[in-house]
DOMAR-730718 format. One line per field, with one value per residue (C-alpha): residue number from 0; x, y, z. Coordinates in steps of 0.02 Angstrom, whole numbers, m for minus. Last residue first. Example, Ala and Ser with C-alpha at 12.3 -4.5 7.8 and 13.67 -1.06 7.14 Angstrom:
pos = c(1;0)
u = c(684;615)
v = c(m53;m225)
w = c(357;390)
END
This chain:
pos = c(115;114;113;112;111;110;109;108;107;106;105;104;103;102;101;100;99;98;97;96;95;94;93;92;91;90;89;88;87;86;85;84;83;82;81;80;79;78;77;76;75;74;73;72;71;70;69;68;67;66;65;64;63;62;61;60;59;58;57;56;55;54;53;52;51;50;49;48;47;46;45;44;43;42;41;40;39;38;37;36;35;34;33;32;31;30;29;28;27;26;25;24;23;22;21;20;19;18;17;16;15;14;13;12;11;10;9;8;7;6;5;4;3;2;1;0)
u = c(380;486;400;312;507;550;403;258;240;337;221;141;328;243;346;495;522;534;341;356;488;427;258;334;437;292;182;344;358;160;181;312;303;455;515;681;631;695;692;502;511;614;496;559;393;320;370;285;129;167;140;m32;m46;m149;38;11;115;m11;m79;m92;m33;m216;m233;m84;m87;m266;m193;m85;m180;m273;m111;m48;m216;m198;m331;m449;m548;m630;m659;m831;m881;m852;m736;m591;m714;m768;m599;m567;m669;m638;m455;m524;m645;m503;m376;m516;m538;m352;m325;m312;m454;m483;m317;m272;m221;m94;m133;59;m43;m113;15;44;m98;m127;54;27)
v = c(333;236;64;130;165;16;m76;m183;m327;m375;m225;m362;m445;m571;m728;m612;m559;m380;m340;m386;m262;m132;m149;m152;1;97;5;85;248;305;222;342;489;560;508;475;314;177;263;286;122;42;129;254;273;442;437;288;341;499;385;317;118;m19;m109;m67;m185;m143;27;101;m83;m131;59;96;m39;37;210;168;49;184;279;172;142;352;469;594;510;437;517;578;375;329;186;285;298;121;45;175;120;m85;m20;41;m98;m227;m126;m119;m311;m319;m234;m57;m59;m196;m237;m448;m493;m413;m358;m452;m612;m489;m438;m609;m676;m516;m544;m749)
w = c(m714;m640;m694;m845;m921;m873;m969;m873;m876;m700;m616;m491;m459;m315;m382;m435;m218;m261;m258;m75;m6;m94;m12;152;111;73;223;324;246;275;466;526;444;480;660;589;468;587;725;727;675;829;935;1037;1120;1074;899;899;981;867;699;777;859;744;701;492;405;271;238;96;2;m77;m104;m193;m294;m354;m380;m483;m604;m621;m663;m792;m871;m914;m782;m831;m1017;m888;m730;m762;m816;m661;m646;m544;m399;m405;m407;m251;m159;m189;m156;m3;54;30;146;266;259;231;422;474;583;726;723;745;580;535;341;279;238;147;27;m3;m45;m185;m235;m295)
END
């Protein structure tokens, strides 16, 4: 349910920062982290974190830059006080999705794991 909901939150009419881009980055991250040279470097939780981060990294991207949002005094720029506007927004959307019990991809993690 999480992945389908996440895909639905990528805007379909954006030519680059869309669900296909997210899938490409997620797959590339998976391949990179699976190489033998990195086998002993990351814990399973760190691998999960990297793959999750790559899948949500551009969710709900409006197709414009941070500077454009700031220059046009957009609602997002105002909400995030002109600081890393899109990055804050992508993460907020992802956290909001995970709050939904049906989409909580981290439900089986311990409280300590969730907080790390």
